[in-house]
C-alpha positions as CSV (number, residue, x, y, z in Angstrom):
1,M,5.8,-14.1,14.6
2,A,6.3,-10.7,13.1
3,N,5.0,-7.1,14.0
4,V,2.9,-6.1,11.0
5,L,1.3,-2.7,10.3
6,I,-1.3,-2.4,7.7
7,V,-2.3,1.1,6.6
8,G,-5.7,1.1,5.2
9,G,-6.9,-2.2,6.7
10,N,-10.6,-1.8,7.4
11,R,-12.1,-3.2,4.1
12,G,-11.3,-4.9,0.9
13,I,-7.7,-6.0,0.2
14,G,-6.5,-4.4,3.4
15,L,-9.0,-6.3,5.6
16,S,-7.9,-9.5,3.8
17,L,-4.2,-8.8,4.6
18,V,-5.1,-8.1,8.2
19,K,-7.0,-11.4,8.7
20,Q,-4.4,-13.5,6.9
21,Y,-1.4,-12.1,8.8
22,A,-3.3,-12.5,12.0
23,A,-4.5,-16.0,11.2
24,A,-0.7,-16.9,10.7
25,G,0.0,-15.9,14.2
26,N,1.5,-12.4,13.7
27,K,0.8,-9.4,15.7
28,V,-1.2,-6.9,13.5
29,W,-1.8,-3.1,13.8
30,S,-4.6,-2.1,11.3
31,T,-5.1,1.6,10.6
32,C,-8.3,3.3,9.3
33,R,-9.8,6.7,9.3
34,K,-13.0,5.3,11.1
35,P,-12.9,1.9,12.8
36,G,-15.3,-0.8,11.7
37,A,-17.1,-3.4,13.8
38,D,-14.9,-6.3,13.4
39,K,-12.7,-7.6,16.1
40,I,-10.0,-10.0,15.2
41,E,-7.7,-11.9,17.4
42,N,-4.0,-10.6,17.3
43,V,-5.2,-7.3,15.8
44,T,-5.1,-3.9,17.1
45,I,-7.1,-1.2,15.5
46,V,-5.6,2.2,15.2
47,P,-8.3,4.7,14.2
48,G,-8.0,8.3,13.0
49,I,-5.1,7.7,10.6
50,D,-5.6,9.7,7.4
51,T,-2.6,9.7,5.1
52,S,-3.9,12.6,3.1
53,S,-2.6,14.9,5.8
54,D,1.0,15.7,7.2
55,E,-0.5,15.1,10.6
56,V,-0.5,11.4,10.0
57,I,3.2,11.4,10.6
58,A,2.9,12.5,14.2
59,N,-0.4,10.5,14.7
60,L,1.3,7.3,13.6
61,Q,4.2,7.9,15.8
62,N,2.0,8.4,18.8
63,A,-0.3,5.5,18.0
64,G,1.0,2.9,20.3
65,I,2.5,0.7,17.6
66,P,5.7,-1.3,18.7
67,D,9.2,0.0,18.5
68,K,10.2,-2.5,15.8
69,L,8.0,-3.2,12.9
70,D,8.9,-6.3,10.6
71,I,6.5,-5.5,7.7
72,V,4.6,-2.2,6.8
73,I,2.0,-2.4,4.0
74,V,0.4,0.8,2.8
75,N,-2.8,-0.1,1.2
76,A,-4.7,3.3,1.7
77,G,-5.6,4.8,-1.8
78,V,-8.3,6.1,-3.9
79,G,-9.4,5.4,-7.4
80,A,-10.8,7.5,-10.3
81,M,-12.1,6.5,-13.8
82,D,-11.7,9.8,-15.6
83,K,-11.5,10.1,-19.4
84,F,-10.0,12.7,-21.7
85,E,-13.3,14.5,-22.3
86,N,-13.4,15.2,-18.5
87,I,-10.1,17.1,-18.4
88,P,-9.2,19.4,-16.9
89,N,-10.0,18.5,-13.4
90,T,-7.1,19.8,-11.5
91,E,-8.4,19.6,-7.9
92,E,-9.3,16.0,-8.3
93,Y,-5.9,15.2,-9.7
94,M,-4.2,16.8,-6.8
95,R,-6.4,14.8,-4.5
96,L,-5.2,11.7,-6.2
97,F,-1.5,12.7,-6.0
98,N,-1.8,13.6,-2.5
99,I,-3.3,10.3,-1.2
100,N,-2.0,7.8,-3.8
101,A,1.6,9.1,-4.1
102,V,2.5,11.4,-1.1
103,G,0.5,9.4,1.4
104,P,2.8,6.4,1.4
105,L,5.8,8.7,1.8
106,R,4.3,10.2,4.9
107,V,3.8,6.7,6.2
108,A,7.4,5.9,5.5
109,K,8.6,8.9,7.4
110,A,6.4,8.1,10.4
111,V,7.7,4.5,10.7
112,E,11.3,5.0,9.6
113,S,12.7,4.7,13.1
114,R,10.8,1.6,13.7
115,L,12.1,-0.3,10.7
116,K,15.3,-2.3,11.6
117,K,17.6,-4.5,9.6
118,G,15.5,-7.0,7.7
119,S,12.2,-5.1,7.9
120,K,10.1,-4.6,4.7
121,F,8.0,-1.7,3.6
122,A,5.6,-2.2,0.9
123,A,3.1,0.0,-1.2
124,V,0.1,-1.2,-3.0
125,T,0.2,0.5,-6.4
126,S,-1.4,-0.5,-9.6
127,R,-0.1,-1.7,-13.0
128,M,-2.0,1.3,-14.4
129,G,0.9,3.2,-13.1
130,S,3.2,1.5,-15.7
131,I,4.0,3.6,-18.8
132,A,5.2,0.7,-20.8
133,D,1.9,-1.3,-20.0
134,N,-0.5,1.4,-20.9
135,G,-2.4,-0.1,-24.0
136,S,-5.8,1.6,-23.5
137,G,-5.2,5.3,-22.3
138,N,-7.7,7.2,-20.2
139,F,-7.8,7.1,-16.2
140,Y,-5.4,10.0,-16.5
141,G,-5.3,11.1,-12.8
142,Y,-5.2,7.6,-11.5
143,R,-2.5,6.5,-13.8
144,M,-0.4,9.6,-13.1
145,S,-0.7,9.3,-9.3
146,K,0.3,5.6,-9.4
147,A,3.2,6.3,-11.6
148,A,4.4,8.9,-9.2
149,L,4.0,6.5,-6.3
150,N,6.1,4.0,-8.2
151,S,8.8,6.7,-8.7
152,A,8.7,7.6,-5.0
153,M,9.1,4.0,-3.8
154,T,11.9,3.6,-6.3
155,S,13.7,6.5,-4.7
156,L,12.8,5.1,-1.2
157,K,14.4,1.8,-1.9
158,H,17.8,3.6,-2.1
159,D,17.4,5.4,1.3
160,F,16.0,2.4,3.1
161,K,18.7,0.1,1.6
162,K,21.2,2.0,3.8
163,K,19.2,0.8,6.8
164,S,19.0,-2.8,5.4
165,V,15.4,-2.2,4.9
166,S,13.7,-3.6,1.7
167,V,10.9,-2.1,-0.4
168,A,8.1,-3.8,-2.4
169,I,6.0,-2.2,-5.1
170,L,2.9,-4.3,-5.5
171,H,0.0,-4.5,-8.0
172,P,-2.9,-6.4,-6.4
173,G,-4.5,-7.6,-9.6
174,F,-7.9,-6.9,-10.8
175,V,-9.7,-7.4,-7.6
176,K,-13.5,-7.5,-6.9
177,T,-13.8,-4.6,-4.4
178,D,-15.8,-1.4,-3.9
179,M,-13.2,0.5,-6.0
180,T,-13.8,-1.8,-9.0
181,G,-17.6,-1.8,-8.5
182,G,-17.5,-5.4,-7.7
183,K,-15.8,-6.4,-11.0
184,G,-12.5,-8.3,-11.2
185,D,-10.7,-11.5,-11.9
186,I,-9.9,-12.4,-8.3
187,T,-11.3,-11.8,-4.7
188,A,-9.6,-9.7,-2.2
189,D,-8.7,-12.8,-0.2
190,Q,-6.8,-14.2,-3.3
191,S,-5.1,-11.0,-3.9
192,A,-3.9,-10.7,-0.3
193,Q,-2.6,-14.2,-0.4
194,G,-0.4,-13.2,-3.4
195,L,0.6,-10.0,-1.9
196,I,1.8,-11.7,1.2
197,K,3.9,-14.1,-0.9
198,R,5.6,-11.2,-2.7
199,V,6.4,-9.5,0.6
200,D,7.8,-12.7,1.9
201,E,10.1,-12.9,-1.2
202,T,11.3,-9.3,-1.0
203,N,14.9,-8.8,0.2
204,I,17.7,-6.4,-0.3
205,E,18.8,-8.0,-3.4
206,N,15.4,-7.4,-5.1
207,T,14.3,-4.3,-3.3
208,G,12.3,-2.0,-5.4
209,T,10.8,-4.7,-7.7
210,F,7.5,-3.8,-9.2
211,W,5.6,-7.0,-8.6
212,H,2.2,-8.4,-9.7
213,Q,0.6,-10.3,-6.9
214,N,0.8,-13.4,-9.0
215,G,4.7,-13.2,-9.2
216,E,5.0,-11.4,-12.5
217,I,7.5,-8.7,-12.6
218,L,5.8,-5.6,-14.3
219,P,7.5,-3.2,-16.7
220,W,7.9,0.5,-15.8
């Protein structure tokens, strides 16, 4: 049984992660900005957690989560489908960077003392943050914010490796969620199943790998 923290676990992929980890017998802490109605066995809801503010560090540290966390997955993020003709939109870009790239770093700082030898820290990113994989353009702010997240997690793997904590950088696939308007190749449950497998496979030897949920290693 593991202690699992899911940041952004109240809907979509995050909720599927919460349910699947809990169903496997793990103790799960699920954060959200506003709590939903679902009550799930083995799950503790941690409301009022907003990764867009530096206050999230103290809020998480005082949220009653256990002293040791085996797995932390940061799923909280926002999307944007902006095109070249909409540039510039600086304020929106800064919002994307703040939540998608800086938010997971705030979480890492908040839980650092609770990550022990063998713990795993994962961030849900997107293959749209890959420069080599960009074959269609557009989505400027979203692509840039996810590329920044990938860069941040690559740096984090070096700091956390000193603590024998591994880092996973995870693309969930094209998932049918609110963010995609219900369009996609797989369901949130299918995505979560693949993400959990990738976290299981993460270790110190492959720390910092940019994984597709299906097991493919993605280019940078």
